[in-house]
N, CA, C and O atoms as a Maestro MAE file, in Angstrom:
{
 s_m_m2io_version
 :::
 2.0.0
}

f_m_ct {
 s_m_title
 :::
 protein
 m_atom[252] {
  # First column is atom index #
  i_m_mmod_type
  r_m_x_coord
  r_m_y_coord
  r_m_z_coord
  i_m_residue_number
  s_m_chain_name
  s_m_pdb_residue_name
  s_m_pdb_atom_name
  i_m_atomic_number
  :::
  1 25 -300.593 196.184 96.379 1 A "MET " " N  " 7
  2 3 -301.247 196.020 95.109 1 A "MET " " CA " 6
  3 2 -300.807 197.115 94.159 1 A "MET " " C  " 6
  4 15 -300.654 198.268 94.561 1 A "MET " " O  " 8
  5 25 -300.603 196.759 92.901 2 A "TYR " " N  " 7
  6 3 -300.171 197.717 91.879 2 A "TYR " " CA " 6
  7 2 -301.311 198.670 91.531 2 A "TYR " " C  " 6
  8 15 -302.459 198.246 91.399 2 A "TYR " " O  " 8
  9 25 -300.996 199.949 91.385 3 A "ARG " " N  " 7
  10 3 -302.045 200.941 91.137 3 A "ARG " " CA " 6
  11 2 -301.885 201.670 89.804 3 A "ARG " " C  " 6
  12 15 -302.590 202.649 89.560 3 A "ARG " " O  " 8
  13 25 -300.983 201.223 88.938 4 A "GLY " " N  " 7
  14 3 -300.809 201.859 87.633 4 A "GLY " " CA " 6
  15 2 -301.855 201.374 86.637 4 A "GLY " " C  " 6
  16 15 -302.761 200.614 86.980 4 A "GLY " " O  " 8
  17 25 -301.707 201.830 85.402 5 A "ASP " " N  " 7
  18 3 -302.662 201.412 84.372 5 A "ASP " " CA " 6
  19 2 -302.327 200.012 83.859 5 A "ASP " " C  " 6
  20 15 -301.264 199.469 84.161 5 A "ASP " " O  " 8
  21 25 -303.237 199.440 83.087 6 A "ALA " " N  " 7
  22 3 -303.104 198.057 82.619 6 A "ALA " " CA " 6
  23 2 -301.868 197.867 81.743 6 A "ALA " " C  " 6
  24 15 -301.202 196.837 81.840 6 A "ALA " " O  " 8
  25 25 -301.552 198.832 80.897 7 A "GLN " " N  " 7
  26 3 -300.390 198.722 80.014 7 A "GLN " " CA " 6
  27 2 -299.089 198.722 80.823 7 A "GLN " " C  " 6
  28 15 -298.180 197.940 80.545 7 A "GLN " " O  " 8
  29 25 -299.008 199.584 81.803 8 A "SER " " N  " 7
  30 3 -297.839 199.644 82.673 8 A "SER " " CA " 6
  31 2 -297.697 198.348 83.478 8 A "SER " " C  " 6
  32 15 -296.590 197.841 83.661 8 A "SER " " O  " 8
  33 25 -298.820 197.822 83.952 9 A "LEU " " N  " 7
  34 3 -298.807 196.566 84.693 9 A "LEU " " CA " 6
  35 2 -298.266 195.438 83.821 9 A "LEU " " C  " 6
  36 15 -297.437 194.649 84.275 9 A "LEU " " O  " 8
  37 25 -298.722 195.356 82.589 10 A "ARG " " N  " 7
  38 3 -298.263 194.302 81.671 10 A "ARG " " CA " 6
  39 2 -296.763 194.409 81.421 10 A "ARG " " C  " 6
  40 15 -296.069 193.393 81.376 10 A "ARG " " O  " 8
  41 25 -296.254 195.635 81.259 11 A "ARG " " N  " 7
  42 3 -294.809 195.852 81.081 11 A "ARG " " CA " 6
  43 2 -294.034 195.339 82.285 11 A "ARG " " C  " 6
  44 15 -293.015 194.662 82.140 11 A "ARG " " O  " 8
  45 25 -294.521 195.663 83.460 12 A "LYS " " N  " 7
  46 3 -293.846 195.218 84.686 12 A "LYS " " CA " 6
  47 2 -293.913 193.699 84.839 12 A "LYS " " C  " 6
  48 15 -292.955 193.081 85.301 12 A "LYS " " O  " 8
  49 25 -295.032 193.099 84.455 13 A "GLU " " N  " 7
  50 3 -295.142 191.643 84.500 13 A "GLU " " CA " 6
  51 2 -294.156 190.992 83.535 13 A "GLU " " C  " 6
  52 15 -293.573 189.955 83.850 13 A "GLU " " O  " 8
  53 25 -293.968 191.592 82.364 14 A "GLN " " N  " 7
  54 3 -293.001 191.076 81.397 14 A "GLN " " CA " 6
  55 2 -291.580 191.195 81.939 14 A "GLN " " C  " 6
  56 15 -290.767 190.289 81.758 14 A "GLN " " O  " 8
  57 25 -291.281 192.307 82.600 15 A "GLN " " N  " 7
  58 3 -289.963 192.484 83.226 15 A "GLN " " CA " 6
  59 2 -289.755 191.436 84.313 15 A "GLN " " C  " 6
  60 15 -288.678 190.850 84.417 15 A "GLN " " O  " 8
  61 25 -290.785 191.200 85.123 16 A "ALA " " N  " 7
  62 3 -290.692 190.210 86.199 16 A "ALA " " CA " 6
  63 2 -290.450 188.818 85.623 16 A "ALA " " C  " 6
  64 15 -289.655 188.054 86.169 16 A "ALA " " O  " 8
  65 25 -291.125 188.484 84.530 17 A "ALA " " N  " 7
  66 3 -290.940 187.173 83.897 17 A "ALA " " CA " 6
  67 2 -289.524 187.036 83.355 17 A "ALA " " C  " 6
  68 15 -288.927 185.965 83.465 17 A "ALA " " O  " 8
  69 25 -288.978 188.093 82.776 18 A "ALA " " N  " 7
  70 3 -287.604 188.050 82.257 18 A "ALA " " CA " 6
  71 2 -286.604 187.862 83.402 18 A "ALA " " C  " 6
  72 15 -285.648 187.100 83.264 18 A "ALA " " O  " 8
  73 25 -286.811 188.540 84.515 19 A "LEU " " N  " 7
  74 3 -285.937 188.377 85.676 19 A "LEU " " CA " 6
  75 2 -286.051 186.967 86.254 19 A "LEU " " C  " 6
  76 15 -285.050 186.377 86.660 19 A "LEU " " O  " 8
  77 25 -287.267 186.431 86.291 20 A "ALA " " N  " 7
  78 3 -287.465 185.064 86.778 20 A "ALA " " CA " 6
  79 2 -286.726 184.069 85.893 20 A "ALA " " C  " 6
  80 15 -286.172 183.089 86.393 20 A "ALA " " O  " 8
  81 25 -286.711 184.311 84.580 21 A "ALA " " N  " 7
  82 3 -285.969 183.436 83.661 21 A "ALA " " CA " 6
  83 2 -284.472 183.493 83.967 21 A "ALA " " C  " 6
  84 15 -283.786 182.475 83.876 21 A "ALA " " O  " 8
  85 25 -283.962 184.662 84.327 22 A "GLU " " N  " 7
  86 3 -282.549 184.789 84.706 22 A "GLU " " CA " 6
  87 2 -282.260 184.004 85.977 22 A "GLU " " C  " 6
  88 15 -281.225 183.344 86.078 22 A "GLU " " O  " 8
  89 25 -283.171 184.071 86.951 23 A "VAL " " N  " 7
  90 3 -283.005 183.310 88.197 23 A "VAL " " CA " 6
  91 2 -282.961 181.821 87.894 23 A "VAL " " C  " 6
  92 15 -282.116 181.100 88.425 23 A "VAL " " O  " 8
  93 25 -283.880 181.354 87.033 24 A "ALA " " N  " 7
  94 3 -283.906 179.939 86.668 24 A "ALA " " CA " 6
  95 2 -282.604 179.533 85.984 24 A "ALA " " C  " 6
  96 15 -282.076 178.452 86.246 24 A "ALA " " O  " 8
  97 25 -282.087 180.387 85.114 25 A "ALA " " N  " 7
  98 3 -280.829 180.083 84.430 25 A "ALA " " CA " 6
  99 2 -279.677 179.998 85.432 25 A "ALA " " C  " 6
  100 15 -278.810 179.134 85.300 25 A "ALA " " O  " 8
  101 25 -279.658 180.873 86.418 26 A "LEU " " N  " 7
  102 3 -278.614 180.834 87.447 26 A "LEU " " CA " 6
  103 2 -278.709 179.560 88.282 26 A "LEU " " C  " 6
  104 15 -277.687 178.956 88.608 26 A "LEU " " O  " 8
  105 25 -279.922 179.150 88.628 27 A "LEU " " N  " 7
  106 3 -280.089 177.908 89.391 27 A "LEU " " CA " 6
  107 2 -279.609 176.708 88.568 27 A "LEU " " C  " 6
  108 15 -279.000 175.788 89.115 27 A "LEU " " O  " 8
  109 25 -279.878 176.712 87.267 28 A "ASN " " N  " 7
  110 3 -279.375 175.645 86.405 28 A "ASN " " CA " 6
  111 2 -277.850 175.635 86.364 28 A "ASN " " C  " 6
  112 15 -277.238 174.567 86.357 28 A "ASN " " O  " 8
  113 25 -277.235 176.808 86.338 29 A "GLN " " N  " 7
  114 3 -275.773 176.898 86.350 29 A "GLN " " CA " 6
  115 2 -275.204 176.367 87.659 29 A "GLN " " C  " 6
  116 15 -274.179 175.685 87.665 29 A "GLN " " O  " 8
  117 25 -275.869 176.682 88.770 30 A "ILE " " N  " 7
  118 3 -275.425 176.177 90.071 30 A "ILE " " CA " 6
  119 2 -275.473 174.652 90.077 30 A "ILE " " C  " 6
  120 15 -274.522 174.002 90.512 30 A "ILE " " O  " 8
  121 25 -276.570 174.084 89.599 31 A "GLU " " N  " 7
  122 3 -276.692 172.631 89.574 31 A "GLU " " CA " 6
  123 2 -275.694 172.000 88.612 31 A "GLU " " C  " 6
  124 15 -275.234 170.883 88.850 31 A "GLU " " O  " 8
  125 25 -275.352 172.692 87.536 32 A "ALA " " N  " 7
  126 3 -274.386 172.177 86.565 32 A "ALA " " CA " 6
  127 2 -272.974 172.074 87.161 32 A "ALA " " C  " 6
  128 15 -272.124 171.368 86.618 32 A "ALA " " O  " 8
  129 25 -272.725 172.771 88.266 33 A "LEU " " N  " 7
  130 3 -271.419 172.657 88.925 33 A "LEU " " CA " 6
  131 2 -271.185 171.246 89.456 33 A "LEU " " C  " 6
  132 15 -270.047 170.831 89.671 33 A "LEU " " O  " 8
  133 25 -272.280 170.518 89.663 34 A "GLY " " N  " 7
  134 3 -272.185 169.132 90.092 34 A "GLY " " CA " 6
  135 2 -271.948 168.916 91.571 34 A "GLY " " C  " 6
  136 15 -271.518 167.838 91.982 34 A "GLY " " O  " 8
  137 25 -272.225 169.940 92.384 35 A "VAL " " N  " 7
  138 3 -272.003 169.786 93.832 35 A "VAL " " CA " 6
  139 2 -273.309 169.653 94.614 35 A "VAL " " C  " 6
  140 15 -273.287 169.568 95.842 35 A "VAL " " O  " 8
  141 25 -274.444 169.635 93.916 36 A "GLY " " N  " 7
  142 3 -275.731 169.461 94.582 36 A "GLY " " CA " 6
  143 2 -276.817 170.241 93.880 36 A "GLY " " C  " 6
  144 15 -276.563 170.998 92.942 36 A "GLY " " O  " 8
  145 25 -278.031 170.041 94.353 37 A "GLN " " N  " 7
  146 3 -279.192 170.687 93.759 37 A "GLN " " CA " 6
  147 2 -279.640 171.890 94.573 37 A "GLN " " C  " 6
  148 15 -279.427 171.962 95.783 37 A "GLN " " O  " 8
  149 25 -280.263 172.825 93.883 38 A "ALA " " N  " 7
  150 3 -280.958 173.927 94.541 38 A "ALA " " CA " 6
  151 2 -282.401 173.471 94.748 38 A "ALA " " C  " 6
  152 15 -283.076 173.077 93.798 38 A "ALA " " O  " 8
  153 25 -282.863 173.526 95.986 39 A "THR " " N  " 7
  154 3 -284.172 172.978 96.322 39 A "THR " " CA " 6
  155 2 -285.030 174.021 97.029 39 A "THR " " C  " 6
  156 15 -284.618 174.569 98.052 39 A "THR " " O  " 8
  157 25 -286.234 174.306 96.490 40 A "PRO " " N  " 7
  158 3 -287.140 175.214 97.190 40 A "PRO " " CA " 6
  159 2 -287.820 174.482 98.347 40 A "PRO " " C  " 6
  160 15 -288.431 173.431 98.157 40 A "PRO " " O  " 8
  161 25 -287.705 175.046 99.534 41 A "THR " " N  " 7
  162 3 -288.344 174.457 100.711 41 A "THR " " CA " 6
  163 2 -288.812 175.562 101.639 41 A "THR " " C  " 6
  164 15 -288.032 176.444 101.998 41 A "THR " " O  " 8
  165 25 -290.046 175.523 102.020 42 A "GLY " " N  " 7
  166 3 -290.571 176.428 103.047 42 A "GLY " " CA " 6
  167 2 -290.238 177.890 102.892 42 A "GLY " " C  " 6
  168 15 -289.778 178.512 103.849 42 A "GLY " " O  " 8
  169 25 -290.455 178.471 101.707 43 A "GLY " " N  " 7
  170 3 -290.224 179.897 101.527 43 A "GLY " " CA " 6
  171 2 -288.776 180.280 101.327 43 A "GLY " " C  " 6
  172 15 -288.421 181.452 101.455 43 A "GLY " " O  " 8
  173 25 -287.928 179.304 101.011 44 A "ARG " " N  " 7
  174 3 -286.529 179.615 100.749 44 A "ARG " " CA " 6
  175 2 -286.007 178.667 99.677 44 A "ARG " " C  " 6
  176 15 -286.652 177.678 99.330 44 A "ARG " " O  " 8
  177 25 -284.838 178.987 99.166 45 A "ILE " " N  " 7
  178 3 -284.167 178.108 98.216 45 A "ILE " " CA " 6
  179 2 -282.837 177.732 98.844 45 A "ILE " " C  " 6
  180 15 -281.993 178.590 99.103 45 A "ILE " " O  " 8
  181 25 -282.660 176.444 99.085 46 A "ALA " " N  " 7
  182 3 -281.419 175.961 99.683 46 A "ALA " " CA " 6
  183 2 -280.614 175.266 98.602 46 A "ALA " " C  " 6
  184 15 -281.161 174.530 97.780 46 A "ALA " " O  " 8
  185 25 -279.328 175.502 98.607 47 A "GLY " " N  " 7
  186 3 -278.450 174.877 97.631 47 A "GLY " " CA " 6
  187 2 -277.134 174.500 98.263 47 A "GLY " " C  " 6
  188 15 -276.944 174.669 99.468 47 A "GLY " " O  " 8
  189 25 -276.223 173.988 97.458 48 A "PRO " " N  " 7
  190 3 -274.931 173.561 97.974 48 A "PRO " " CA " 6
  191 2 -274.108 174.760 98.468 48 A "PRO " " C  " 6
  192 15 -273.503 175.482 97.676 48 A "PRO " " O  " 8
  193 25 -274.101 174.951 99.765 49 A "GLY " " N  " 7
  194 3 -273.321 176.036 100.360 49 A "GLY " " CA " 6
  195 2 -274.041 177.363 100.483 49 A "GLY " " C  " 6
  196 15 -273.415 178.368 100.818 49 A "GLY " " O  " 8
  197 25 -275.334 177.397 100.223 50 A "PHE " " N  " 7
  198 3 -276.068 178.665 100.339 50 A "PHE " " CA " 6
  199 2 -277.536 178.437 100.664 50 A "PHE " " C  " 6
  200 15 -278.075 177.341 100.509 50 A "PHE " " O  " 8
  201 25 -278.154 179.506 101.117 51 A "GLU " " N  " 7
  202 3 -279.598 179.532 101.330 51 A "GLU " " CA " 6
  203 2 -280.089 180.925 100.961 51 A "GLU " " C  " 6
  204 15 -279.543 181.924 101.430 51 A "GLU " " O  " 8
  205 25 -281.105 180.993 100.130 52 A "ILE " " N  " 7
  206 3 -281.734 182.263 99.764 52 A "ILE " " CA " 6
  207 2 -283.070 182.301 100.502 52 A "ILE " " C  " 6
  208 15 -283.860 181.360 100.420 52 A "ILE " " O  " 8
  209 25 -283.313 183.386 101.218 53 A "ARG " " N  " 7
  210 3 -284.587 183.475 101.938 53 A "ARG " " CA " 6
  211 2 -285.042 184.914 102.024 53 A "ARG " " C  " 6
  212 15 -284.264 185.851 101.847 53 A "ARG " " O  " 8
  213 25 -286.303 185.058 102.297 54 A "ARG " " N  " 7
  214 3 -286.893 186.396 102.403 54 A "ARG " " CA " 6
  215 2 -286.883 186.809 103.868 54 A "ARG " " C  " 6
  216 15 -287.416 186.114 104.732 54 A "ARG " " O  " 8
  217 25 -286.274 187.942 104.121 55 A "THR " " N  " 7
  218 3 -286.313 188.526 105.457 55 A "THR " " CA " 6
  219 2 -286.799 189.963 105.311 55 A "THR " " C  " 6
  220 15 -286.267 190.736 104.515 55 A "THR " " O  " 8
  221 25 -287.797 190.298 106.077 56 A "ASP " " N  " 7
  222 3 -288.464 191.591 105.953 56 A "ASP " " CA " 6
  223 2 -288.965 191.743 104.524 56 A "ASP " " C  " 6
  224 15 -289.737 190.905 104.056 56 A "ASP " " O  " 8
  225 25 -288.550 192.780 103.826 57 A "ALA " " N  " 7
  226 3 -289.049 193.015 102.468 57 A "ALA " " CA " 6
  227 2 -287.986 192.716 101.415 57 A "ALA " " C  " 6
  228 15 -288.089 193.198 100.287 57 A "ALA " " O  " 8
  229 25 -286.960 191.924 101.763 58 A "ARG " " N  " 7
  230 3 -285.860 191.674 100.830 58 A "ARG " " CA " 6
  231 2 -285.509 190.195 100.786 58 A "ARG " " C  " 6
  232 15 -285.784 189.447 101.724 58 A "ARG " " O  " 8
  233 25 -284.901 189.791 99.687 59 A "TRP " " N  " 7
  234 3 -284.328 188.447 99.584 59 A "TRP " " CA " 6
  235 2 -282.870 188.563 99.986 59 A "TRP " " C  " 6
  236 15 -282.181 189.502 99.588 59 A "TRP " " O  " 8
  237 25 -282.403 187.612 100.773 60 A "THR " " N  " 7
  238 3 -281.021 187.615 101.230 60 A "THR " " CA " 6
  239 2 -280.381 186.245 100.978 60 A "THR " " C  " 6
  240 15 -281.068 185.235 100.825 60 A "THR " " O  " 8
  241 25 -279.054 186.244 100.939 61 A "VAL " " N  " 7
  242 3 -278.300 185.003 100.758 61 A "VAL " " CA " 6
  243 2 -277.423 184.791 101.963 61 A "VAL " " C  " 6
  244 15 -276.721 185.695 102.417 61 A "VAL " " O  " 8
  245 25 -277.478 183.565 102.478 62 A "ARG " " N  " 7
  246 3 -276.584 183.179 103.565 62 A "ARG " " CA " 6
  247 2 -275.713 182.048 103.025 62 A "ARG " " C  " 6
  248 15 -276.211 181.037 102.532 62 A "ARG " " O  " 8
  249 25 -274.411 182.245 103.131 63 A "ALA " " N  " 7
  250 3 -273.469 181.223 102.639 63 A "ALA " " CA " 6
  251 2 -272.745 180.578 103.802 63 A "ALA " " C  " 6
  252 15 -271.912 179.695 103.598 63 A "ALA " " O  " 8
  :::
 }
 m_bond[251] {
  # First column is bond index #
  i_m_from
  i_m_to
  i_m_order
  :::
  1 1 2 1
  2 2 3 1
  3 3 4 2
  4 3 5 1
  5 5 6 1
  6 6 7 1
  7 7 8 2
  8 7 9 1
  9 9 10 1
  10 10 11 1
  11 11 12 2
  12 11 13 1
  13 13 14 1
  14 14 15 1
  15 15 16 2
  16 15 17 1
  17 17 18 1
  18 18 19 1
  19 19 20 2
  20 19 21 1
  21 21 22 1
  22 22 23 1
  23 23 24 2
  24 23 25 1
  25 25 26 1
  26 26 27 1
  27 27 28 2
  28 27 29 1
  29 29 30 1
  30 30 31 1
  31 31 32 2
  32 31 33 1
  33 33 34 1
  34 34 35 1
  35 35 36 2
  36 35 37 1
  37 37 38 1
  38 38 39 1
  39 39 40 2
  40 39 41 1
  41 41 42 1
  42 42 43 1
  43 43 44 2
  44 43 45 1
  45 45 46 1
  46 46 47 1
  47 47 48 2
  48 47 49 1
  49 49 50 1
  50 50 51 1
  51 51 52 2
  52 51 53 1
  53 53 54 1
  54 54 55 1
  55 55 56 2
  56 55 57 1
  57 57 58 1
  58 58 59 1
  59 59 60 2
  60 59 61 1
  61 61 62 1
  62 62 63 1
  63 63 64 2
  64 63 65 1
  65 65 66 1
  66 66 67 1
  67 67 68 2
  68 67 69 1
  69 69 70 1
  70 70 71 1
  71 71 72 2
  72 71 73 1
  73 73 74 1
  74 74 75 1
  75 75 76 2
  76 75 77 1
  77 77 78 1
  78 78 79 1
  79 79 80 2
  80 79 81 1
  81 81 82 1
  82 82 83 1
  83 83 84 2
  84 83 85 1
  85 85 86 1
  86 86 87 1
  87 87 88 2
  88 87 89 1
  89 89 90 1
  90 90 91 1
  91 91 92 2
  92 91 93 1
  93 93 94 1
  94 94 95 1
  95 95 96 2
  96 95 97 1
  97 97 98 1
  98 98 99 1
  99 99 100 2
  100 99 101 1
  101 101 102 1
  102 102 103 1
  103 103 104 2
  104 103 105 1
  105 105 106 1
  106 106 107 1
  107 107 108 2
  108 107 109 1
  109 109 110 1
  110 110 111 1
  111 111 112 2
  112 111 113 1
  113 113 114 1
  114 114 115 1
  115 115 116 2
  116 115 117 1
  117 117 118 1
  118 118 119 1
  119 119 120 2
  120 119 121 1
  121 121 122 1
  122 122 123 1
  123 123 124 2
  124 123 125 1
  125 125 126 1
  126 126 127 1
  127 127 128 2
  128 127 129 1
  129 129 130 1
  130 130 131 1
  131 131 132 2
  132 131 133 1
  133 133 134 1
  134 134 135 1
  135 135 136 2
  136 135 137 1
  137 137 138 1
  138 138 139 1
  139 139 140 2
  140 139 141 1
  141 141 142 1
  142 142 143 1
  143 143 144 2
  144 143 145 1
  145 145 146 1
  146 146 147 1
  147 147 148 2
  148 147 149 1
  149 149 150 1
  150 150 151 1
  151 151 152 2
  152 151 153 1
  153 153 154 1
  154 154 155 1
  155 155 156 2
  156 155 157 1
  157 157 158 1
  158 158 159 1
  159 159 160 2
  160 159 161 1
  161 161 162 1
  162 162 163 1
  163 163 164 2
  164 163 165 1
  165 165 166 1
  166 166 167 1
  167 167 168 2
  168 167 169 1
  169 169 170 1
  170 170 171 1
  171 171 172 2
  172 171 173 1
  173 173 174 1
  174 174 175 1
  175 175 176 2
  176 175 177 1
  177 177 178 1
  178 178 179 1
  179 179 180 2
  180 179 181 1
  181 181 182 1
  182 182 183 1
  183 183 184 2
  184 183 185 1
  185 185 186 1
  186 186 187 1
  187 187 188 2
  188 187 189 1
  189 189 190 1
  190 190 191 1
  191 191 192 2
  192 191 193 1
  193 193 194 1
  194 194 195 1
  195 195 196 2
  196 195 197 1
  197 197 198 1
  198 198 199 1
  199 199 200 2
  200 199 201 1
  201 201 202 1
  202 202 203 1
  203 203 204 2
  204 203 205 1
  205 205 206 1
  206 206 207 1
  207 207 208 2
  208 207 209 1
  209 209 210 1
  210 210 211 1
  211 211 212 2
  212 211 213 1
  213 213 214 1
  214 214 215 1
  215 215 216 2
  216 215 217 1
  217 217 218 1
  218 218 219 1
  219 219 220 2
  220 219 221 1
  221 221 222 1
  222 222 223 1
  223 223 224 2
  224 223 225 1
  225 225 226 1
  226 226 227 1
  227 227 228 2
  228 227 229 1
  229 229 230 1
  230 230 231 1
  231 231 232 2
  232 231 233 1
  233 233 234 1
  234 234 235 1
  235 235 236 2
  236 235 237 1
  237 237 238 1
  238 238 239 1
  239 239 240 2
  240 239 241 1
  241 241 242 1
  242 242 243 1
  243 243 244 2
  244 243 245 1
  245 245 246 1
  246 246 247 1
  247 247 248 2
  248 247 249 1
  249 249 250 1
  250 250 251 1
  251 251 252 2
  :::
 }
}
């Protein structure tokens, strides 16, 4: 749980939203390649030739 002040929390939430928008844009670019869709399933994102999943405290990519 975050323990900073409310203003700092809001800044971090805005940063997280901006990063999430970048992830969404990258997934759209992957799908625009025309080789398949990126699909969220069971705590991971699987796409054409890759899988993104959380292991321990990090996100990893397996190609």
